[in-house]
LODREN-604199 format. One line per 10 residues: their letters; for each residue y, x, z of C-alpha. Coordinates in nm, 2 decimals. Layout:
# LODREN-604199
A) Y:X:Z  ...
This chain:
# LODREN-604199
XXXXXXXXXX) -2.19:-6.30:0.71  -2.26:-6.15:1.06  -2.06:-5.77:1.18  -2.37:-5.56:1.19  -2.46:-5.70:0.81  -2.11:-5.62:0.72  -2.14:-5.26:0.85  -2.56:-5.19:0.70  -2.33:-5.22:0.36  -2.12:-4.99:0.39
XXXXXXXXXX) -2.36:-4.73:0.42  -2.39:-4.52:0.18  -2.70:-4.26:0.18  -2.68:-3.88:-0.04  -2.82:-3.57:0.06  -2.63:-3.39:0.34  -2.58:-3.10:0.12  -2.36:-3.30:-0.13  -2.18:-3.43:0.13  -2.10:-3.13:0.23
XXXXXXXXXX) -1.98:-2.96:-0.06  -1.77:-3.24:-0.12  -1.61:-3.23:0.17  -1.60:-2.84:0.13  -1.44:-2.89:-0.20  -1.23:-3.09:-0.11  -1.12:-2.86:0.19  -1.04:-2.59:-0.03  -0.86:-2.74:-0.28  -0.60:-2.86:0.05
XXXXXXXXXX) -0.58:-2.51:0.13  -0.56:-2.33:-0.19  -0.26:-2.61:-0.35  -0.09:-2.74:-0.03  -0.04:-2.38:0.21  -0.16:-2.05:0.06  -0.06:-2.02:-0.29  0.28:-2.00:-0.48  0.32:-2.19:-0.76  0.44:-1.93:-1.01
XXXXXXXXXX) 0.74:-2.18:-1.13  0.94:-2.07:-0.79  0.78:-1.88:-0.58  0.78:-2.10:-0.33  0.45:-2.25:-0.11  0.53:-2.59:0.01  0.63:-2.47:0.36  0.90:-2.25:0.25  0.97:-2.48:-0.04  0.99:-2.86:0.27
XXXXXXXXXX) 1.19:-2.59:0.45  1.47:-2.51:0.27  1.54:-2.83:0.15  1.55:-2.97:0.48  1.84:-2.74:0.60  2.01:-2.85:0.22  1.98:-3.16:0.39  2.17:-3.08:0.72  2.41:-2.90:0.45  2.37:-2.58:0.63
XXXXXXXXXX) 2.49:-2.40:0.24  2.61:-2.01:0.31  2.98:-2.14:0.40  2.89:-2.35:0.61  2.84:-2.32:1.02  2.45:-2.24:1.13  2.28:-2.48:1.33  1.96:-2.45:1.58  1.64:-2.32:1.43  1.48:-2.56:1.64
XXXXXXXXXX) 1.65:-2.86:1.47  1.59:-2.73:1.15  1.25:-2.73:1.24  1.23:-3.05:1.40  1.33:-3.18:1.07  1.07:-3.00:0.90  0.80:-3.13:1.05  0.94:-3.50:1.13  1.00:-3.54:0.75  0.80:-3.36:0.51
XXXXXXXXXX) 0.58:-3.08:0.65  0.31:-3.27:0.93  0.21:-2.91:1.10  0.25:-2.72:1.45  0.64:-2.58:1.41  0.56:-2.22:1.51  0.38:-2.23:1.20  0.70:-2.34:1.00  0.89:-2.11:1.27  0.71:-1.83:1.16
XXXXXXXXXX) 0.79:-1.87:0.78  1.13:-1.96:0.85  1.16:-1.59:1.04  1.00:-1.42:0.75  1.26:-1.60:0.49  1.55:-1.43:0.75  1.46:-1.06:0.74  1.58:-0.87:0.52  1.29:-0.61:0.58  1.00:-0.86:0.48
XXXXXXXXXX) 1.21:-1.05:0.23  1.34:-0.87:-0.09  1.63:-1.12:-0.10  1.61:-1.27:0.21  1.66:-1.76:0.16  1.72:-1.79:0.53  2.05:-1.61:0.68  1.98:-1.57:1.03  2.21:-1.54:1.34  2.01:-1.43:1.67
XXXXXXXXXX) 1.69:-1.22:1.72  1.49:-1.26:1.42  1.28:-0.92:1.49  1.29:-0.59:1.35  1.10:-0.32:1.20  0.95:-0.22:1.51  0.73:-0.53:1.49  0.87:-0.71:1.75  0.90:-1.08:1.72  1.18:-1.28:1.70
XXXXXXXXXX) 1.38:-1.52:1.98  1.29:-1.86:2.07  1.37:-2.07:1.80  1.60:-2.31:2.07  1.81:-1.91:2.13  1.86:-1.85:1.73  2.08:-2.03:1.40  2.00:-2.02:1.09  2.15:-2.12:0.73  2.07:-2.04:0.37
XXXXXXXXXX) 2.21:-1.79:0.13  2.31:-1.75:-0.16  1.96:-1.73:-0.32  1.79:-2.00:-0.16  2.13:-2.20:-0.30  2.05:-2.03:-0.64  1.67:-2.21:-0.58  1.76:-2.53:-0.58  2.07:-2.56:-0.84  2.02:-2.88:-1.02
XXXXXXXXXX) 1.84:-3.08:-0.74  2.08:-3.34:-0.82  2.10:-3.38:-1.22  1.72:-3.46:-1.21  1.61:-3.10:-1.31  1.22:-3.16:-1.15  1.02:-3.45:-1.04  1.00:-3.57:-0.67  0.70:-3.71:-0.52  0.68:-3.92:-0.17
XXXXXXXXXX) 0.67:-3.74:0.18  0.32:-3.71:0.37  0.45:-4.08:0.50  0.59:-4.17:0.17  0.89:-4.26:0.43  1.08:-4.05:0.20  1.10:-3.78:-0.11  1.09:-3.43:-0.18  1.05:-3.21:-0.49  0.77:-3.14:-0.65
XXXXXXXXXX) 0.91:-2.77:-0.73  1.24:-2.58:-0.68  1.45:-2.59:-0.98  1.45:-2.17:-0.91  1.77:-2.05:-1.12  1.54:-1.65:-1.10  1.19:-1.53:-1.07  1.17:-1.60:-0.74  0.75:-1.52:-0.72  0.85:-1.15:-0.89
XXXXXXXXXX) 1.15:-1.11:-0.72  1.01:-1.15:-0.31  0.67:-1.19:-0.35  0.41:-1.35:-0.23  0.12:-1.30:0.02  -0.16:-1.53:0.12  -0.57:-1.61:0.17  -0.73:-1.93:0.10  -1.05:-2.01:0.04  -1.24:-1.77:-0.23
XXXXXXXXXX) -0.95:-1.62:-0.33  -0.60:-1.46:-0.20  -0.29:-1.34:-0.34  -0.05:-1.02:-0.30  0.26:-0.97:-0.48  0.49:-0.75:-0.41  0.90:-0.80:-0.42  1.04:-0.65:-0.75  1.43:-0.59:-0.83  1.57:-0.92:-0.97
XXXXXXXXXX) 1.82:-0.72:-1.19  1.46:-0.58:-1.37  1.31:-0.91:-1.37  1.63:-1.00:-1.59  1.69:-0.76:-1.82  1.28:-0.90:-1.91  1.35:-1.19:-1.93  1.62:-1.16:-2.16  1.39:-0.90:-2.43  1.10:-1.21:-2.36
XXXXXXXXXX) 1.37:-1.47:-2.47  1.43:-1.27:-2.79  1.08:-1.11:-2.87  0.83:-1.36:-2.74  0.50:-1.17:-2.89  0.58:-0.86:-2.74  0.39:-0.67:-2.54  0.33:-0.68:-2.19  0.45:-0.25:-2.16  0.73:-0.38:-2.35
XXXXXXXXXX) 0.87:-0.56:-2.05  0.74:-0.25:-1.80  1.06:-0.06:-1.93  1.27:-0.31:-1.85  1.08:-0.37:-1.44  0.96:-0.03:-1.29  0.73:-0.15:-1.08  0.76:-0.29:-0.71  1.14:-0.27:-0.53  1.10:-0.29:-0.23
XXXXXXXXXX) 1.33:-0.41:0.08  1.22:-0.14:0.27  1.24:0.14:0.01  1.00:0.41:-0.01  0.85:0.65:-0.30  0.65:0.45:-0.51  0.35:0.71:-0.56  0.18:0.59:-0.94  0.14:0.68:-1.32  0.34:0.45:-1.57
XXXXXXXXXX) -0.03:0.43:-1.74  -0.17:0.22:-1.34  0.16:0.07:-1.33  0.09:-0.10:-1.70  -0.27:-0.15:-1.66  -0.18:-0.34:-1.30  0.12:-0.60:-1.50  -0.12:-0.60:-1.78  -0.43:-0.72:-1.57  -0.24:-0.89:-1.30
XXXXXXXXXX) -0.47:-0.62:-1.02  -0.43:-0.31:-0.96  -0.31:-0.08:-0.63  0.02:0.09:-0.56  0.01:0.38:-0.34  0.38:0.42:-0.15  0.52:0.67:0.07  0.79:0.76:0.30  1.09:0.89:0.23  1.20:1.18:0.40
XXXXXXXXXX) 1.38:1.51:0.36  1.47:1.82:0.58  1.71:1.90:0.80  1.87:2.27:0.80  1.94:2.31:1.18  2.06:2.65:1.09  1.92:2.99:1.17  1.62:2.88:0.90  1.53:2.66:1.12  1.47:2.27:1.05
XXXXXXXXXX) 1.36:1.92:1.07  1.22:1.67:0.87  1.41:1.32:0.88  1.20:0.99:0.80  1.46:0.79:0.67  1.24:0.52:0.49  0.89:0.38:0.55  0.65:0.19:0.36  0.61:-0.21:0.32  0.52:-0.37:0.59
XXXXXXXXXX) 0.42:-0.14:0.80  0.59:-0.17:1.11  0.76:0.20:1.27  0.69:0.16:1.63  0.28:0.11:1.51  0.32:0.44:1.27  0.50:0.60:1.57  0.22:0.59:1.82  0.02:0.70:1.55  0.11:1.00:1.50
XXXXXXXXXX) 0.25:1.10:1.85  -0.14:0.96:1.94  -0.22:1.27:1.67  0.02:1.48:1.92  -0.13:1.46:2.22  -0.43:1.52:2.06  -0.41:1.84:1.95  -0.44:1.75:1.59  -0.07:1.81:1.48  -0.08:2.18:1.64
XXXXXXXXXX) 0.23:2.23:1.32  0.46:1.99:1.52  0.66:2.02:1.84  0.79:1.66:1.88  0.89:1.30:1.67  1.19:1.12:1.82  1.32:0.79:1.66  1.67:0.75:1.57  1.67:0.46:1.43  2.02:0.19:1.46
XXXXXXXXXX) 2.05:-0.02:1.16  1.91:0.20:0.96  1.57:0.44:0.99  1.59:0.76:1.13  1.21:0.92:1.25  1.29:1.28:1.37  1.00:1.55:1.31  1.01:1.84:1.53  0.81:2.14:1.36  0.65:2.45:1.59
XXXXXXXXXX) 0.84:2.64:1.47  1.06:2.82:1.17  0.76:2.91:0.94  0.55:2.58:0.92  0.56:2.47:0.57  0.70:2.16:0.59  0.49:2.00:0.27  0.18:2.09:0.50  0.25:1.82:0.74  0.42:1.61:0.53
XXXXXXXXXX) 0.07:1.58:0.33  -0.13:1.59:0.65  0.08:1.30:0.78  0.07:1.13:0.44  -0.34:1.19:0.44  -0.40:1.04:0.80  -0.09:0.81:0.87  0.02:0.50:0.74  0.36:0.70:0.64  0.12:0.61:0.31
XXXXXXXXXX) 0.00:0.29:0.21  -0.16:0.12:-0.02  0.00:-0.17:-0.16  -0.26:-0.45:-0.34  -0.15:-0.61:-0.69  -0.30:-0.96:-0.66  -0.16:-1.17:-0.88  -0.27:-1.45:-0.83  -0.08:-1.83:-0.85  -0.11:-2.18:-0.97
XXXXXXXXXX) 0.05:-2.31:-1.28  0.24:-2.58:-1.40  -0.07:-2.78:-1.34  -0.12:-2.67:-0.95  -0.43:-2.45:-1.14  -0.53:-2.15:-0.97  -0.52:-1.85:-1.21  -0.45:-1.47:-1.21  -0.14:-1.37:-1.39  0.01:-1.02:-1.61
XXXXXXXXXX) 0.34:-0.94:-1.56  0.42:-1.13:-1.93  0.22:-1.45:-1.81  0.43:-1.56:-1.54  0.76:-1.48:-1.67  0.69:-1.69:-1.94  0.56:-1.96:-1.67  0.92:-1.90:-1.57  1.09:-1.91:-1.88  0.88:-2.25:-1.96
XXXXXXXXXX) 1.05:-2.37:-1.67  1.37:-2.33:-1.69  1.32:-2.46:-2.06  1.25:-2.76:-1.87  1.48:-2.78:-1.61  1.79:-2.73:-1.83  1.65:-3.03:-2.06  1.61:-3.26:-1.77  1.97:-3.08:-1.64  2.11:-3.13:-1.98
XXXXXXXXXX) 2.01:-3.52:-2.06  2.06:-3.63:-1.73  2.42:-3.48:-1.74  2.44:-3.62:-2.13  2.37:-4.00:-1.97  2.63:-3.95:-1.69  2.85:-3.86:-1.99  2.83:-4.12:-2.21  2.84:-4.43:-1.93  3.13:-4.24:-1.83
XXXXXXXXXX) 3.25:-4.28:-2.17  3.18:-4.62:-2.19  3.36:-4.71:-1.87  3.63:-4.52:-2.05  3.64:-4.76:-2.30  3.68:-5.06:-2.14  3.95:-4.88:-1.96  4.12:-4.81:-2.26  4.14:-5.20:-2.38  4.24:-5.29:-2.07
XXXXXXXXXX) 4.55:-5.12:-2.09  4.57:-5.26:-2.47  4.54:-5.60:-2.34  4.70:-5.59:-2.01  4.87:-5.85:-1.97  4.57:-6.09:-2.12  4.32:-5.94:-1.90  4.55:-6.02:-1.55  4.61:-6.40:-1.70  4.23:-6.39:-1.72
XXXXXXXXXX) 4.12:-6.26:-1.40  4.39:-6.43:-1.22  4.32:-6.73:-1.37  3.95:-6.78:-1.42  3.66:-6.86:-1.13  3.44:-6.65:-1.43  3.63:-6.41:-1.57  3.32:-6.19:-1.65  3.15:-6.39:-1.89  3.49:-6.46:-2.08
XXXXXXXXXX) 3.55:-6.10:-2.09  3.24:-5.99:-2.24  3.36:-6.26:-2.52  3.69:-6.18:-2.56  3.74:-5.84:-2.59  3.38:-5.74:-2.71  3.31:-5.59:-2.38  2.95:-5.42:-2.22  2.90:-5.51:-1.88  2.91:-5.18:-1.75
XXXXXXXXXX) 3.29:-5.20:-1.85  3.32:-5.49:-1.74  3.21:-5.45:-1.40  3.40:-5.15:-1.38  3.78:-5.30:-1.47  3.68:-5.56:-1.20  3.66:-5.30:-0.99  3.96:-5.13:-1.04  4.18:-5.07:-0.79  4.60:-5.26:-0.86
XXXXXXXXXX) 4.77:-4.88:-0.84  4.57:-4.73:-1.10  4.73:-5.04:-1.33  5.00:-4.76:-1.41  5.06:-4.65:-1.74  5.02:-4.29:-1.68  4.64:-4.37:-1.61  4.56:-4.45:-1.99  4.72:-4.11:-2.17  4.48:-3.94:-1.88
XXXXXXXXXX) 4.16:-4.14:-1.98  4.25:-4.07:-2.33  4.19:-3.68:-2.23  3.88:-3.73:-2.02  3.76:-3.89:-2.25  3.80:-3.62:-2.57  3.71:-3.39:-2.31  3.37:-3.55:-2.22  3.31:-3.67:-2.68  3.32:-3.30:-2.68
XXXXXXXXXX) 3.10:-3.19:-2.42  2.88:-3.51:-2.52  2.91:-3.35:-2.90  2.78:-2.96:-2.75  2.51:-3.15:-2.51  2.37:-3.35:-2.83  2.29:-3.02:-2.98  2.20:-2.86:-2.74  1.90:-3.13:-2.71  1.83:-3.08:-3.11
XXXXXXXXXX) 1.80:-2.74:-3.14  1.56:-2.54:-2.93  1.75:-2.20:-2.99  2.02:-2.31:-2.86  1.86:-2.37:-2.53  1.68:-2.05:-2.57  2.05:-1.85:-2.59  2.20:-2.08:-2.32  1.85:-1.94:-2.09  1.96:-1.64:-2.16
XXXXXXXXXX) 2.36:-1.69:-2.05  2.19:-1.82:-1.75  1.99:-1.49:-1.69  2.29:-1.30:-1.79  2.48:-1.48:-1.47  2.24:-1.40:-1.26  2.19:-1.06:-1.32  2.60:-1.03:-1.24  2.51:-1.20:-0.90  2.19:-1.04:-0.77
XXXXXXXXXX) 2.17:-0.76:-1.04  2.15:-0.36:-0.98  2.53:-0.30:-0.94  2.51:-0.58:-0.64  2.48:-0.47:-0.28  2.20:-0.67:-0.24  2.04:-0.60:-0.64  2.03:-0.19:-0.60  1.73:-0.05:-0.62  1.56:0.03:-0.30
XXXXXXXXXX) 1.21:0.16:-0.46  1.22:0.50:-0.61  0.94:0.53:-0.92  0.81:0.88:-0.84  0.54:1.00:-1.04  0.11:1.10:-0.85  0.17:1.29:-0.56  -0.05:1.64:-0.65  -0.33:1.70:-0.51  -0.21:1.95:-0.19
XXXXXXXXXX) -0.51:2.08:-0.08  -0.39:2.08:0.29  -0.57:2.38:0.52  -0.78:2.29:0.81  -0.67:2.64:1.01  -0.32:2.45:0.97  -0.42:2.16:1.11  -0.57:2.34:1.47  -0.36:2.54:1.72  -0.46:2.87:1.69
XXXXXXXXXX) -0.64:3.01:1.93  -0.88:3.39:2.05  -1.26:3.25:2.13  -1.55:3.47:2.13  -1.86:3.27:2.02  -2.17:3.31:2.19  -2.53:3.18:2.08  -2.83:3.19:2.32  -3.18:3.26:2.15  -3.30:2.89:2.25
XXXXXXXXXX) -3.02:2.80:2.05  -2.76:2.72:2.32  -2.39:2.73:2.10  -2.02:2.77:2.32  -1.73:2.93:2.33  -1.49:3.11:2.55  -1.12:3.13:2.57  -1.02:3.47:2.42  -1.14:3.77:2.35  -1.40:3.83:2.61
XXXXXXXXXX) -1.73:4.10:2.72  -2.01:3.88:2.66  -2.22:4.15:2.86  -2.17:3.99:3.20  -2.18:3.64:3.01  -2.49:3.39:3.21  -2.79:3.22:2.98  -3.03:2.94:3.14  -3.32:3.13:3.29  -3.55:3.23:2.97
XXXXXXXXXX) -3.28:3.23:2.75  -3.10:3.53:2.63  -2.75:3.67:2.40  -2.89:3.66:2.02  -2.50:3.63:1.82  -2.18:3.68:2.00  -1.86:3.70:1.72  -1.47:3.68:1.80  -1.28:3.43:1.61  -1.01:3.20:1.61
XXXXXXXXXX) -0.97:2.81:1.65  -0.90:2.81:1.32  -1.25:2.98:1.10  -1.51:2.79:0.96  -1.79:2.93:1.18  -2.11:3.06:0.94  -2.45:3.01:1.07  -2.77:3.08:0.89  -3.10:2.97:0.92  -3.49:3.03:0.81
XXXXXXXXXX) -3.44:2.78:0.59  -3.21:2.95:0.32  -2.93:2.70:0.47  -2.58:2.78:0.54  -2.42:2.52:0.79  -2.04:2.57:0.93  -1.88:2.39:1.24  -1.51:2.47:1.29  -1.42:2.70:1.56  -1.27:2.46:1.77
XXXXXXXXXX) -1.52:2.21:1.72  -1.70:2.44:1.89  -1.78:2.34:2.30  -1.55:2.52:2.54  -1.67:2.82:2.73  -1.80:2.65:3.13  -2.18:2.57:3.20  -2.41:2.67:2.94  -2.26:2.54:2.61  -2.46:2.31:2.46
XXXXXXXXXX) -2.78:2.28:2.21  -2.63:2.38:1.85  -2.89:2.11:1.70  -2.61:1.83:1.82  -2.37:1.98:1.57  -2.54:2.01:1.22  -2.86:1.93:1.14  -3.15:2.17:1.20  -3.46:2.10:1.18  -3.69:2.20:1.42
XXXXXXXXXX) -3.93:2.45:1.30  -3.62:2.65:1.17  -3.38:2.89:1.35  -2.99:3.10:1.32  -3.11:3.43:1.18  -2.71:3.48:1.12  -2.34:3.38:1.28  -2.05:3.50:1.13  -1.65:3.40:1.11  -1.61:3.29:0.71
XXXXXXXXXX) -1.38:3.55:0.52  -1.34:3.32:0.17  -1.33:3.61:-0.08  -1.63:3.86:0.14  -1.97:3.89:0.02  -2.27:3.87:0.17  -2.65:3.99:0.15  -2.90:3.73:0.20  -3.22:3.80:0.19  -3.56:3.66:0.36
XXXXXXXXXX) -3.87:3.85:0.50  -4.03:3.97:0.25  -3.80:4.12:0.08  -3.60:3.91:-0.20  -3.21:3.89:-0.22  -2.90:3.84:-0.38  -2.55:3.88:-0.30  -2.27:3.57:-0.23  -1.94:3.50:-0.17  -1.86:3.32:0.17
XXXXXXXXXX) -1.66:3.07:0.02  -1.94:2.94:-0.19  -2.15:2.92:0.09  -1.95:2.64:0.34  -2.11:2.35:0.35  -1.94:2.04:0.35  -2.19:1.80:0.58  -2.41:1.89:0.89  -2.70:1.89:0.67  -2.55:2.24:0.55
XXXXXXXXXX) -2.63:2.40:0.22  -2.91:2.52:0.03  -2.83:2.84:-0.08  -3.15:3.10:-0.09  -3.53:2.92:-0.24  -3.65:3.05:0.04  -4.04:2.93:-0.09  -4.38:2.97:0.09  -4.08:3.30:0.23  -3.86:3.29:0.51
XXXXXXXXXX) -3.47:3.33:0.50  -3.39:3.64:0.80  -3.09:3.83:0.68  -2.75:3.73:0.68  -2.59:4.07:0.65  -2.16:4.09:0.51  -2.12:4.41:0.20  -1.93:4.69:0.35  -1.97:5.00:0.10  -2.13:5.06:-0.26
XXXXXXXXXX) -2.49:5.16:-0.10  -2.75:4.95:0.09  -3.07:5.12:0.26  -3.32:4.88:0.34  -3.65:4.97:0.54  -4.00:4.77:0.53  -4.16:4.76:0.84  -4.46:4.97:0.67  -4.14:5.27:0.77  -4.06:5.31:0.43
XXXXXXXXXX) -3.72:5.37:0.33  -3.53:5.31:0.04  -3.17:5.41:-0.09  -2.99:5.24:-0.36  -2.62:5.11:-0.47  -2.51:4.79:-0.37  -2.38:4.70:-0.76  -2.83:4.68:-0.86  -2.83:4.34:-0.64  -2.72:3.99:-0.84
XXXXXXXXXX) -2.46:3.76:-0.75  -2.59:3.39:-0.71  -2.43:3.11:-0.60  -2.82:2.96:-0.51  -3.16:3.10:-0.63  -3.50:3.30:-0.50  -3.30:3.60:-0.54  -3.44:3.93:-0.67  -3.70:4.17:-0.52  -3.52:4.44:-0.34
XXXXXXXXXX) -3.82:4.66:-0.20  -4.19:4.68:-0.35  -4.44:4.62:-0.03  -4.84:4.57:0.05  -4.89:4.38:0.31  -4.58:4.44:0.47  -4.22:4.33:0.52  -3.82:4.35:0.57  -3.76:4.53:0.90  -3.37:4.62:0.83
XXXXXXXXXX) -3.05:4.65:0.62  -2.77:4.83:0.62  -2.45:4.84:0.40  -2.28:5.25:0.40  -2.05:5.41:0.20  -2.24:5.68:-0.01  -1.92:5.94:0.05  -1.92:5.89:0.38  -2.27:5.91:0.45  -2.55:5.68:0.58
XXXXXXXXXX) -2.53:5.58:0.99  -2.85:5.52:1.20  -2.89:5.54:1.57  -3.00:5.85:1.70  -3.11:5.92:2.12  -2.75:5.74:2.28  -2.54:5.75:1.98  -2.48:5.78:1.57  -2.65:6.00:1.36  -2.51:6.04:1.00
XXXXXXXXXX) -2.77:6.14:0.76  -2.56:6.25:0.41  -2.81:6.38:0.16  -3.03:6.10:0.11  -3.18:6.26:-0.29  -3.49:6.18:-0.08  -3.41:5.81:-0.09  -3.23:5.70:-0.32  -3.39:5.56:-0.54  -3.43:5.17:-0.78
XXXXXXXXXX) -3.40:4.83:-0.63  -3.76:4.77:-0.57  -3.93:5.10:-0.54  -4.21:5.15:-0.25  -3.93:5.40:-0.09  -4.02:5.71:0.11  -4.05:5.77:0.53  -3.71:5.82:0.69  -3.52:6.07:0.82  -3.68:6.26:1.10
XXXXXXXXX) -3.53:6.06:1.46  -3.51:5.78:1.25  -3.53:5.49:1.54  -3.93:5.37:1.61  -3.80:5.02:1.60  -3.71:5.06:1.19  -3.32:4.93:1.31  -3.05:5.10:1.16  -2.87:5.04:1.51
């Protein structure tokens, strides 16, 4: 058969979609199982497992000296993990960072990065060894605790999973992104986990919420405050999905004479300190933090970031609340307990399921270790029995060994010995043939026999095995629990943050301004409270409104469409030039125009009215608009809004273009938040010209010549709302305006 014929036979036809789907699925599963998701039993990904195993082979236990990280990384990628050295070294560095993992598995020597986000030094400059926690994860590897699988090239074996004496998945957490799925598990307090495991052993049918009496929540290595309610925490751990708000820990330092500074001592998990400080500094430079004068980083091995308030009257709570809302001093950790189960199947588990999976693994480990130890004991006891027979027949044994060319079968037949016993006898050293050894062997035999009985009882009784696992959890708590320096809880569980509303004014530097709006809709803010008589405008334009305000004020604009628009004083363009069109700041339709402009005093009553004399009273705080589109207050219909006047007296005077004046009590006008209003004055083919508020005791003012005239005798014009009114007093301006 020709080569071409052989090649043609190997070609298989397949749809492109099917071939791509099959290969992509294989790639996805490889990513999920071999790279991204941790095993629920030991909480490790393959790279971490291989890294620890390689370091164990290099005898880098906690009592040994350090070795170069380059040596470790070389062994890992050469024997177990055929990937890039950078990825392996990055994984190693993270396991050594006490601000990244709660219980470090690697002890580093040299520059392993810091909480500022600086990277570690190159692997040729750093050294490492294992920690006690890492050794606890590998206890039992020599006792057949777990299965071993061939390495990628088949030259060596590696553990499929670590024995894991403690629940590393929860203790140190894990994160990773696979194809179509991800995992994100926070660190927890190991002492609390041991308490929960002990309770779960005794009460296997308990609810997940009961376990949270022991596991309070995440315990991040960087501390901080966990700002979540207990119910939210319970729900997250019951479903395996949720989110936790973490806040920085801060305190006020009294500097005397009422002066203080704020000191941040702990920051949220995973937030680089340098980035955090840079963001706060940017807010400060952009003048978005007028309450803050300076920020300093005084950190050493402990975090200490100092915030200097502008003065002693600044409310620390307002300042910190603003920073929590606009910086990473408050962050959110999204919980997603998506892990590989014992069958390497991805699954989102609850807290109880994770702990149950760990306990099931520990039961397997205990059983295998016990059987391995029992086999060793039985083998040793068999050998010791042969030694005892030798001592009882020492002369004959020596004679057979010296006289026979093949002493092995003779010894087996004459003394009824097993092959194992004879091999041990023949391999004995002459100096071991002392009388004293007989007593030692008997004592060793009795000790091993007692241990055999104990192990056989343990393997025969599941309850005894669970009791043994419970003892192991107690031992783990003693080694790494809350009473140790490493195990003391760092993250404080706090209540859900109260909704402290930070006034916008508190975040703006307060400066006097004069807001000027022209007739053609150009707006600007002049610095200071100035006279606008000499203000310049574009050709054909002129002054329409001008008010004195502060940069911290909300400026209200009332338009002919009955909508209120709001612009913060600090957002109005500066006074140089002619300003800018107001329509760049608000969505004011082309057919509408501004008819009122005033600063917002929240409790100030305002009268809003239409051209045809319908209106009502409202309160300033009710008309503040939150968007550029404004807030509809007065329904104008076919009419248009014309007046927005602050209420300044107990009487109101209204005059129409028909020159009829009506005076009535302010209390006759209803207060509403939105509507068409009521008739203020009745007209026949006319409309409203002007409205004025005054106090009855002071009289009605109106312009007269170059001054003001006060009309006190108002009997002729007093009436009820919606009446026609009468002609105004002699001397009232022909413009029908009060001013």
